N, C-alpha and C positions, 0 to 999 in steps of 0.2 A: 326647424332648420336640420337639426341632426336626423329627424325621421326621413325627411326627404333625401338627404344625403345617403342614408342607409338603404332606402328603397332604390335609390338610382344605382348604388353599388350592387345590389342583388340583381337588378335588370341587366347592368352591364356584364355581370358574371355569366347570367343565363344566356346572354347574347354570344359571348365569347365561346362558352361551352358548346353551344348549338352549332355555331360556325365551325368549329373544329369537328364536331360529330358528322356534320354534313360532308365535310371535306373527305373524310376517311369512310364514311359508310355509303355514300351516294354510290350508284353504279359507275364503275370506271370505264374509260374509253378503251376500247380493244386495241390491243398493239400486235406485234410479231408473235410474241410468246402465247397470246391468246387463242392461236390457231392450234396449238397442241389440245386443247380441251376439245375442240372441234373434232380432232383426229380420235380422240378417246370416244366421244360420243358416237362416231361413225363405227368404231369398233363394237361398242355396246349394241348398236343397231343390228349388226350382222353377226351377233354372238352365235345364233344357232346355225349360221350358214357356213359352208366350206370356204375358206379363205386362205390367202397367202398374206403374211404379215412381215413387212421390212422393219426391223428394229435396231435402233442405234442413235446416234447424235445427228448433228447438221450433215456429216458426211454421207449418211442415208438420205436426208431429206433433200440434200443437192445433189448426191451421187448415184442415185437409182431412180428408175421411173416405174412406179407402180402402174400406172396407165399402160405404158408399154407390156408389162408382164401380163395384165389382165387381158389385153387383147390378144396376146399370144396363147395364153393358156385356157381362157374363158373361165377363168376362176377369179372371183372377186379379190382384189389385192388393195391392201391400204398401206401407205407409208407412214409409219409412226416415228421416223426420224425427224428431229427438229432443232434441238439444242443440247450438245453435251453438258452444258451447265446444269441441266435439270438433275443430272445423275441418270442412272438407269435403273434404280431401286425403288424410289419413291412410289412409282405406279405399277411396279412388276406384277404385284398381286392381283391388281385390277385386271391387267392384260391376260394373266394365267386364267383368271375366272371367266374370261370371255372366250377361251380357247374350246375346240371340240376335236376329237381324235383324228379328223381327217385334215386338219389345218397343217400348213407348211410355214415355218418360220425361217427367214433369212436374217441371222443374227450378225450385226457388223458394228461392234463397238469400237470406239477410237481407241488409240494406243494408251491414252491415259488409264483406261479401265482395266488394261491388262497389267499395269504397274500398280494401280489402286482401284479394285472394285467399287469401293465406297465413295469414290470420288463425286463431288457436286460442288457448284458455286452458290453459296449462301444467298447472294443478291438475285441471281438468275432464278433459282428456285423460289425465293421468296415473291417475285415478280409473277410466278405462277400460281403462288398461293392467295393472291389477292382476288382471283377469280374463284367466287363462292360455288360456282358450277363444278370446279375441279373436286371439290370436298364432297358434293352431293353424289357424283357418280362413282367416285373412289371410295365412299362411304368412310371418310376419315372423321369420325365422330368427335374426336379430342379437339378438333378445331372449330367446333360449333358455338362455343360460347363467346360473349361480348369480348373478353380480354383477349382471346386469341384472334378474334376478327381485327381489333386495333392493332395487334401485334403484327399480323401479316400485312395490313396495310402500310404500317410504318416501315417494314421490312422492305417493302416494294418501292419506297422512296430513296433507299440506298443507291447510290450511283456505282457503276464498276466500269472496267475498261475493255469489256468485249464488244466490238464494234457492231455486229449484226443488229443487236437489239436496238441500237441507236439509229440505225439506217434502214433496216428492214421494216416493212409495214405488214399490217393485217391484210388479208385477201392476196397473198402472194401464192396461194396453194391451189391446185386444181381439186376436182371432186374425189381424187384418190389420195390426197394428203400430199403429193409432189410439190416440192418448192420450185415454182416454175420462172423462167425468165429472168430470174436474180431480181425480181421486183423493178425491173426497169432500171437497175443502176449500172454504173460504169465499172469495168474491171479494175482491179488493183492488184498489186504485186503481193502473192500469198505469204503468209507469215511462217518463219522457220520456227522449229521446235526441236526439243531434245527427248530422247527416250532412253530408259534403263530398265531392262527386264531381268537384272540380276536376282531380284527377290520375288520373281514371278511364281506363284503358286498354283499350278494347275487345278489341285483339288479344291482350293478356296475359290478359284475362278468359277469352277463348275457348281460349287456349293451357293455361292453369291448369285449367280446369274442361273436361275433354275430352268430358263429355256434350254439350256445346253443338255439337260437330261431328258428332254422331250424327243420322242422317237422321230419326229420329223424337223428337227432343228438343224439348219446348215449354217456353217459359220462362214463369213465372208470377210477376209482382211481389209482393213480401210484403205482408200486411195491414198499413196504416200509419195511426197515429193522425192524426186531421185537425189537430190542434195542430202535430204534428211537420212535417206537409206545409206548413202555412201558414207557419210560421217558416223553412223552407227551400225555398220554392216555386221559386226561380231554380235551386238545385242539382238539383231533380227535373226541371224543365222541360230544362235542359241534359242530364240523362241520358236522358229520354224522346226528345229529338231524335236523340242518338247511338244508341240502340237501335233507333229507327225507320229510320235509315239503314243499318243492318246488314242481313244476311240471316238473322238470327234469327227464329225462329218464336214469337210471344208470343201469349198468350190474349187480352189487352186492355191497355188503358192503365194507367199508374201512377194516374191520377185514378180509374179504376173500382175501385180498391183501397184507396181511402180511407175509414175508418170513424170514427164518433164514439166518444169515450172510453167511453161507456156499453156499446158493443159488446164491449170487451174483459174478460177475465176477471181477470187479474192482471197478468203480465209485459208487457213492451214489445210483444209480438206474439201473445200468447195470446187467441184469440177465444172468446166464449162459445159454447156448443154450438149453439144455434139459428142464430146467424150463420154458424158453420163449415158448418152444413149447406146454408145458402143459397149460400154461397161455392162449395161443392163442386158444387151444381147447375149453375153456369155453366161449370165446368171440364168437367162431363160432356158438356155440349152442345157444347163445342169439340172433345173427344175423338171423340165420335160423328160429328161433321161431318167431323173429320180422317180417321177410318176410311172414311166413305162415299166422300169425295173420293179417297181412295187407291185403293180398289176400283174406282171409275169410271174413273179413269186407267189402271188395269191392264187393265180391260176394252177401253178404247179402243185401248190399245197392241196388245192382243191379236186386234183385229179389222182390223188394218192389215197 
């Protein structure tokens, strides 16, 4: 009898462990955040080709059209903007490894990255970590052991209060990585937020975000609600003066990126499609002028 109970206990233990293991190790169902891996794979595919990269969080994913830029410039354009919660540093080295000298970067981080370049949301990044392909293409070998696999699977189960991952779904992106049609959702009132650039460190910003030291990196300020700008005008003015005194190349002023509340679709930075298209047009003009100026300078040097 004892032998039977002992064997039954062993079998029950094996069953429980196997069930838990299957839950955490079986392939996961792709969600909204999984599309970021598709974008990085697209970047890897075009590594050797001249391209224009749009880098930032969801303000870039929802606020610029890579498809529109590609059609206007005839240069492969990839929208790498997806979710500010990932942070902008975890996959930075991978992106840099895929650059070539002729690439153009439109770098448009959300305001939180000016305040804190190291910002990321642990649960959001953890959700990205459960995709094993992310670690394969970014070559993050430290996450290859079983313990780390289980850790990131558990991290991915943590709930957080940032609504896009709850409502947006996979397959919301076009072939250029743009988030299109807002996944068929209904608009909602945009969220308000606060900014404080009192401790903004320009040198730290440039050191953290290595894109800014690239010859063809163009800074674009994120789309900002008029209410937010009005409430924090002094902070925005201070930041504008600091950036203006730097050697950073930027498309236009902060004030040129202020929009009415009705221009936003839902979250703090998500523009409506028609506003996104108009915003992209000014970026296209700047890129074309930059390319023309660069070619003119090369021709001038060649004639000397």
